[in-house]
Biopython code that builds the backbone (N, CA, C, O; Angstrom):
import numpy as np
from Bio.PDB.StructureBuilder import StructureBuilder

atoms = [
    (1, "MET", "N", (-24.291, -6.983, -19.529)),
    (1, "MET", "CA", (-24.424, -6.171, -18.537)),
    (1, "MET", "C", (-23.023, -5.179, -18.412)),
    (1, "MET", "O", (-21.912, -5.618, -18.712)),
    (2, "ALA", "N", (-23.218, -3.949, -17.985)),
    (2, "ALA", "CA", (-22.305, -3.085, -17.833)),
    (2, "ALA", "C", (-21.860, -2.790, -16.726)),
    (2, "ALA", "O", (-22.702, -2.432, -15.903)),
    (3, "VAL", "N", (-20.560, -2.822, -16.337)),
    (3, "VAL", "CA", (-19.839, -2.169, -14.950)),
    (3, "VAL", "C", (-19.153, -1.005, -15.271)),
    (3, "VAL", "O", (-18.921, -0.693, -16.439)),
    (4, "VAL", "N", (-18.811, -0.337, -14.308)),
    (4, "VAL", "CA", (-17.872, 1.108, -14.532)),
    (4, "VAL", "C", (-16.748, 0.692, -13.876)),
    (4, "VAL", "O", (-16.610, 0.122, -12.793)),
    (5, "CYS", "N", (-15.779, 1.153, -14.894)),
    (5, "CYS", "CA", (-14.254, 1.075, -14.428)),
    (5, "CYS", "C", (-14.086, 2.082, -13.340)),
    (5, "CYS", "O", (-14.450, 3.256, -13.412)),
    (6, "PRO", "N", (-13.432, 1.445, -12.204)),
    (6, "PRO", "CA", (-12.989, 2.521, -11.102)),
    (6, "PRO", "C", (-12.260, 3.461, -11.470)),
    (6, "PRO", "O", (-12.391, 4.545, -10.902)),
    (7, "GLU", "N", (-11.332, 3.310, -12.477)),
    (7, "GLU", "CA", (-10.381, 4.367, -12.917)),
    (7, "GLU", "C", (-10.842, 5.512, -13.526)),
    (7, "GLU", "O", (-10.707, 6.635, -13.041)),
    (8, "CYS", "N", (-11.478, 5.222, -14.759)),
    (8, "CYS", "CA", (-11.934, 6.102, -15.774)),
    (8, "CYS", "C", (-13.379, 6.290, -15.765)),
    (8, "CYS", "O", (-13.785, 7.268, -16.392)),
    (9, "ASP", "N", (-14.193, 5.590, -15.211)),
    (9, "ASP", "CA", (-15.656, 5.657, -15.138)),
    (9, "ASP", "C", (-16.191, 5.404, -16.584)),
    (9, "ASP", "O", (-17.174, 6.019, -16.998)),
    (10, "SER", "N", (-15.499, 4.451, -17.371)),
    (10, "SER", "CA", (-16.189, 4.143, -18.830)),
    (10, "SER", "C", (-16.656, 2.914, -18.516)),
    (10, "SER", "O", (-16.056, 2.133, -17.777)),
    (11, "PRO", "N", (-18.034, 2.629, -19.208)),
    (11, "PRO", "CA", (-18.744, 1.372, -18.941)),
    (11, "PRO", "C", (-17.913, 0.456, -19.551)),
    (11, "PRO", "O", (-17.160, 0.802, -20.462)),
    (12, "ILE", "N", (-17.982, -0.858, -19.079)),
    (12, "ILE", "CA", (-17.323, -2.035, -19.506)),
    (12, "ILE", "C", (-18.428, -3.010, -19.704)),
    (12, "ILE", "O", (-19.155, -3.151, -18.720)),
    (13, "LEU", "N", (-18.754, -3.814, -20.910)),
    (13, "LEU", "CA", (-19.683, -4.719, -21.166)),
    (13, "LEU", "C", (-19.129, -6.049, -20.804)),
    (13, "LEU", "O", (-18.113, -6.489, -21.344)),
    (14, "ILE", "N", (-19.875, -6.767, -19.780)),
    (14, "ILE", "CA", (-19.500, -7.959, -19.405)),
    (14, "ILE", "C", (-20.605, -8.961, -19.362)),
    (14, "ILE", "O", (-21.647, -8.508, -18.886)),
    (15, "ASP", "N", (-20.635, -10.059, -19.694)),
    (15, "ASP", "CA", (-21.606, -10.985, -19.520)),
    (15, "ASP", "C", (-21.333, -12.046, -18.536)),
    (15, "ASP", "O", (-20.531, -12.968, -18.685)),
    (16, "PRO", "N", (-22.210, -11.782, -17.341)),
    (16, "PRO", "CA", (-21.710, -12.571, -16.297)),
    (16, "PRO", "C", (-21.796, -14.021, -16.328)),
    (16, "PRO", "O", (-21.345, -14.700, -15.405)),
    (17, "ASP", "N", (-22.339, -14.507, -17.319)),
    (17, "ASP", "CA", (-22.414, -16.182, -17.744)),
    (17, "ASP", "C", (-21.182, -16.498, -18.407)),
    (17, "ASP", "O", (-20.925, -17.692, -18.561)),
    (18, "GLU", "N", (-20.317, -15.570, -18.855)),
    (18, "GLU", "CA", (-18.988, -15.834, -19.543)),
    (18, "GLU", "C", (-17.848, -15.654, -18.503)),
    (18, "GLU", "O", (-16.799, -16.273, -18.680)),
    (19, "VAL", "N", (-17.998, -14.841, -17.430)),
    (19, "VAL", "CA", (-16.843, -14.908, -16.613)),
    (19, "VAL", "C", (-17.010, -15.421, -15.303)),
    (19, "VAL", "O", (-18.116, -15.561, -14.779)),
    (20, "GLU", "N", (-15.790, -15.739, -14.696)),
    (20, "GLU", "CA", (-15.986, -16.347, -13.393)),
    (20, "GLU", "C", (-15.126, -15.529, -12.282)),
    (20, "GLU", "O", (-14.245, -14.727, -12.593)),
    (21, "GLU", "N", (-15.470, -15.815, -11.049)),
    (21, "GLU", "CA", (-14.669, -15.011, -10.148)),
    (21, "GLU", "C", (-13.129, -15.265, -10.138)),
    (21, "GLU", "O", (-12.733, -16.401, -10.398)),
    (22, "GLY", "N", (-12.280, -14.319, -9.868)),
    (22, "GLY", "CA", (-10.957, -14.410, -10.001)),
    (22, "GLY", "C", (-10.527, -14.030, -11.476)),
    (22, "GLY", "O", (-9.362, -13.709, -11.709)),
    (23, "GLU", "N", (-11.377, -14.068, -12.350)),
    (23, "GLU", "CA", (-10.681, -13.761, -13.648)),
    (23, "GLU", "C", (-10.398, -12.436, -13.660)),
    (23, "GLU", "O", (-10.975, -11.582, -12.987)),
    (24, "THR", "N", (-9.347, -12.233, -14.567)),
    (24, "THR", "CA", (-9.085, -10.711, -14.883)),
    (24, "THR", "C", (-9.291, -10.197, -16.363)),
    (24, "THR", "O", (-9.158, -10.924, -17.348)),
    (25, "LEU", "N", (-9.588, -9.022, -16.398)),
    (25, "LEU", "CA", (-9.878, -8.464, -17.649)),
    (25, "LEU", "C", (-9.248, -6.948, -17.653)),
    (25, "LEU", "O", (-8.868, -6.512, -16.566)),
    (26, "GLN", "N", (-9.126, -6.179, -18.740)),
    (26, "GLN", "CA", (-8.629, -5.078, -18.839)),
    (26, "GLN", "C", (-9.693, -4.096, -19.448)),
    (26, "GLN", "O", (-10.476, -4.424, -20.339)),
    (27, "CYS", "N", (-9.629, -2.767, -18.825)),
    (27, "CYS", "CA", (-10.382, -1.718, -19.369)),
    (27, "CYS", "C", (-10.145, -1.264, -20.739)),
    (27, "CYS", "O", (-8.998, -0.826, -20.830)),
    (28, "ASP", "N", (-10.821, -1.198, -21.888)),
    (28, "ASP", "CA", (-10.451, -0.919, -23.279)),
    (28, "ASP", "C", (-9.910, 0.618, -23.074)),
    (28, "ASP", "O", (-8.868, 0.966, -23.631)),
    (29, "GLU", "N", (-10.573, 1.418, -22.347)),
    (29, "GLU", "CA", (-10.274, 2.944, -22.322)),
    (29, "GLU", "C", (-8.922, 3.322, -21.549)),
    (29, "GLU", "O", (-8.125, 4.058, -22.131)),
    (30, "CYS", "N", (-8.686, 2.946, -20.521)),
    (30, "CYS", "CA", (-7.436, 3.350, -19.749)),
    (30, "CYS", "C", (-6.464, 2.268, -19.460)),
    (30, "CYS", "O", (-5.341, 2.530, -19.030)),
    (31, "GLY", "N", (-6.910, 0.937, -19.708)),
    (31, "GLY", "CA", (-6.020, -0.120, -19.781)),
    (31, "GLY", "C", (-5.836, -0.612, -18.362)),
    (31, "GLY", "O", (-4.887, -1.394, -18.312)),
    (32, "MET", "N", (-6.447, -0.410, -17.138)),
    (32, "MET", "CA", (-6.491, -0.917, -15.923)),
    (32, "MET", "C", (-6.788, -2.187, -15.772)),
    (32, "MET", "O", (-7.932, -2.498, -16.105)),
    (33, "GLU", "N", (-6.016, -3.113, -15.321)),
    (33, "GLU", "CA", (-6.308, -4.644, -15.178)),
    (33, "GLU", "C", (-7.245, -4.688, -13.940)),
    (33, "GLU", "O", (-6.962, -4.105, -12.894)),
    (34, "LEU", "N", (-8.341, -5.393, -14.114)),
    (34, "LEU", "CA", (-9.578, -5.528, -13.117)),
    (34, "LEU", "C", (-9.808, -6.987, -12.809)),
    (34, "LEU", "O", (-9.886, -7.862, -13.672)),
    (35, "GLU", "N", (-9.906, -7.168, -11.579)),
    (35, "GLU", "CA", (-10.460, -8.637, -11.402)),
    (35, "GLU", "C", (-12.179, -8.711, -11.057)),
    (35, "GLU", "O", (-12.858, -7.891, -10.439)),
    (36, "VAL", "N", (-12.573, -9.942, -11.668)),
    (36, "VAL", "CA", (-13.950, -9.994, -11.176)),
    (36, "VAL", "C", (-14.274, -10.743, -9.935)),
    (36, "VAL", "O", (-14.337, -11.970, -9.859)),
    (37, "VAL", "N", (-14.494, -9.815, -8.875)),
    (37, "VAL", "CA", (-14.651, -10.368, -7.534)),
    (37, "VAL", "C", (-15.980, -10.983, -7.005)),
    (37, "VAL", "O", (-16.083, -11.662, -5.983)),
    (38, "SER", "N", (-17.060, -10.615, -7.927)),
    (38, "SER", "CA", (-18.181, -11.423, -7.529)),
    (38, "SER", "C", (-19.242, -11.663, -9.047)),
    (38, "SER", "O", (-19.325, -10.706, -9.816)),
    (39, "THR", "N", (-19.765, -12.560, -9.277)),
    (39, "THR", "CA", (-20.835, -12.649, -10.513)),
    (39, "THR", "C", (-21.958, -12.586, -10.233)),
    (39, "THR", "O", (-22.769, -12.663, -11.156)),
    (40, "ASP", "N", (-22.446, -12.418, -8.832)),
    (40, "ASP", "CA", (-23.846, -12.309, -8.655)),
    (40, "ASP", "C", (-24.020, -11.442, -7.434)),
    (40, "ASP", "O", (-24.279, -12.151, -6.462)),
    (41, "PRO", "N", (-23.972, -10.191, -7.147)),
    (41, "PRO", "CA", (-23.796, -9.281, -8.332)),
    (41, "PRO", "C", (-22.623, -9.199, -8.963)),
    (41, "PRO", "O", (-21.600, -9.427, -8.319)),
    (42, "LEU", "N", (-22.556, -8.876, -10.267)),
    (42, "LEU", "CA", (-21.477, -8.552, -11.055)),
    (42, "LEU", "C", (-20.810, -7.412, -10.423)),
    (42, "LEU", "O", (-21.346, -6.308, -10.324)),
    (43, "GLU", "N", (-19.312, -7.763, -9.881)),
    (43, "GLU", "CA", (-18.624, -6.645, -9.309)),
    (43, "GLU", "C", (-17.057, -6.928, -9.734)),
    (43, "GLU", "O", (-16.608, -8.074, -9.732)),
    (44, "ILE", "N", (-16.309, -5.843, -10.079)),
    (44, "ILE", "CA", (-15.177, -5.626, -10.459)),
    (44, "ILE", "C", (-14.198, -5.074, -9.428)),
    (44, "ILE", "O", (-14.649, -4.512, -8.431)),
    (45, "ALA", "N", (-13.077, -5.184, -9.584)),
    (45, "ALA", "CA", (-12.093, -4.325, -8.589)),
    (45, "ALA", "C", (-10.677, -4.230, -9.235)),
    (45, "ALA", "O", (-10.267, -5.115, -9.986)),
    (46, "PRO", "N", (-9.967, -3.160, -8.928)),
    (46, "PRO", "CA", (-8.477, -2.938, -9.678)),
    (46, "PRO", "C", (-7.578, -4.085, -9.084)),
    (46, "PRO", "O", (-7.619, -4.441, -7.907)),
    (47, "VAL", "N", (-6.795, -4.592, -10.015)),
    (47, "VAL", "CA", (-5.559, -5.455, -9.359)),
    (47, "VAL", "C", (-4.370, -4.761, -9.585)),
    (47, "VAL", "O", (-3.688, -4.726, -10.609)),
    (48, "ASP", "N", (-4.153, -4.050, -8.189)),
    (48, "ASP", "CA", (-3.099, -3.084, -8.006)),
    (48, "ASP", "C", (-2.265, -3.373, -6.726)),
    (48, "ASP", "O", (-1.506, -2.504, -6.295)),
    (49, "ILE", "N", (-2.393, -4.591, -6.105)),
    (49, "ILE", "CA", (-1.681, -5.012, -4.951)),
    (49, "ILE", "C", (-0.418, -5.360, -5.416)),
    (49, "ILE", "O", (-0.348, -6.246, -6.267)),
    (50, "VAL", "N", (0.787, -4.718, -4.933)),
    (50, "VAL", "CA", (1.929, -5.365, -5.239)),
    (50, "VAL", "C", (2.166, -6.754, -4.552)),
    (50, "VAL", "O", (1.868, -6.899, -3.366)),
    (51, "GLY", "N", (2.662, -7.700, -5.237)),
    (51, "GLY", "CA", (2.836, -8.928, -4.789)),
    (51, "GLY", "C", (1.518, -9.751, -4.727)),
    (51, "GLY", "O", (1.542, -10.851, -4.174)),
    (52, "TYR", "N", (0.513, -9.327, -5.202)),
    (52, "TYR", "CA", (-0.760, -10.153, -5.002)),
    (52, "TYR", "C", (-0.695, -11.511, -5.747)),
    (52, "TYR", "O", (-0.299, -11.497, -6.912)),
    (53, "ASP", "N", (-0.994, -12.492, -5.263)),
    (53, "ASP", "CA", (-0.961, -13.857, -5.954)),
    (53, "ASP", "C", (-2.511, -14.188, -6.033)),
    (53, "ASP", "O", (-3.149, -14.420, -5.006)),
    (54, "ASP", "N", (-3.048, -14.198, -7.199)),
    (54, "ASP", "CA", (-4.486, -14.495, -7.345)),
    (54, "ASP", "C", (-4.832, -15.929, -7.492)),
    (54, "ASP", "O", (-5.961, -16.291, -7.821)),
    (55, "GLU", "N", (-3.639, -16.924, -7.191)),
    (55, "GLU", "CA", (-3.929, -18.354, -7.159)),
    (55, "GLU", "C", (-4.502, -18.543, -5.708)),
    (55, "GLU", "O", (-5.480, -19.269, -5.537)),
    (56, "ASP", "N", (-3.830, -17.821, -4.552)),
    (56, "ASP", "CA", (-4.505, -18.308, -3.338)),
    (56, "ASP", "C", (-4.822, -17.114, -2.587)),
    (56, "ASP", "O", (-4.717, -17.158, -1.361)),
    (57, "ASP", "N", (-5.243, -15.919, -3.237)),
    (57, "ASP", "CA", (-5.693, -14.870, -2.582)),
    (57, "ASP", "C", (-5.014, -14.188, -1.500)),
    (57, "ASP", "O", (-5.584, -13.459, -0.689)),
    (58, "THR", "N", (-3.668, -14.475, -1.517)),
    (58, "THR", "CA", (-2.900, -13.844, -0.302)),
    (58, "THR", "C", (-1.584, -13.284, -1.118)),
    (58, "THR", "O", (-1.191, -13.576, -2.248)),
    (59, "LEU", "N", (-0.997, -12.298, -0.062)),
    (59, "LEU", "CA", (0.158, -11.691, -0.655)),
    (59, "LEU", "C", (1.389, -12.615, -0.936)),
    (59, "LEU", "O", (1.724, -13.518, -0.169)),
    (60, "ALA", "N", (1.922, -12.362, -1.904)),
    (60, "ALA", "CA", (3.118, -13.438, -2.033)),
    (60, "ALA", "C", (4.379, -12.789, -1.078)),
    (60, "ALA", "O", (4.741, -11.618, -1.192)),
    (61, "ILE", "N", (4.947, -13.704, -0.172)),
    (61, "ILE", "CA", (6.016, -13.247, 0.530)),
    (61, "ILE", "C", (7.369, -13.971, 0.034)),
    (61, "ILE", "O", (7.296, -15.144, -0.335)),
    (62, "GLU", "N", (8.414, -13.393, 0.022)),
    (62, "GLU", "CA", (9.677, -13.699, -0.586)),
    (62, "GLU", "C", (10.203, -14.555, 0.387)),
    (62, "GLU", "O", (10.100, -14.253, 1.576)),
    (63, "GLU", "N", (10.837, -15.743, -0.026)),
    (63, "GLU", "CA", (11.218, -16.704, 1.090)),
    (63, "GLU", "C", (12.832, -16.332, 1.471)),
    (63, "GLU", "O", (13.617, -17.267, 1.625)),
    (64, "ASP", "N", (13.213, -15.174, 1.591)),
    (64, "ASP", "CA", (14.548, -14.925, 2.000)),
    (64, "ASP", "C", (14.881, -14.751, 3.347)),
    (64, "ASP", "O", (15.992, -14.385, 3.730)),
    (65, "GLU", "N", (13.942, -15.005, 4.062)),
    (65, "GLU", "CA", (13.999, -14.952, 5.693)),
    (65, "GLU", "C", (14.531, -16.199, 5.919)),
    (65, "GLU", "O", (13.810, -17.153, 5.631)),
    (66, "GLU", "N", (15.772, -16.444, 6.427)),
    (66, "GLU", "CA", (16.015, -17.804, 7.293)),
    (66, "GLU", "C", (17.041, -17.418, 8.263)),
    (66, "GLU", "O", (17.456, -18.237, 9.082)),
]
sb = StructureBuilder()
sb.init_structure("model")
sb.init_model(0)
sb.init_chain("A")
sb.init_seg("    ")
for serial, (resi, resn, name, xyz) in enumerate(atoms, 1):
    if name == "N":
        sb.init_residue(resn, " ", resi, " ")
    sb.init_atom(name, np.array(xyz, "f"), 0.0, 1.0, " ", f" {name:<3s}", serial, name[0])
structure = sb.get_structure()
């Protein structure tokens, strides 16, 4: 199945049976890092949030506040 890169509109061939939600991949054309946000239907989104922690889907907060 092909999805379209949100940055450069290039088709990206992905087998939905071979990826899991939360997995990251990279566009071969522009190099943008993308995350699989859904496998049914197959949906990808850019991983461009500064401080994003994909282990628990929250923004990482520095523990300097004491």
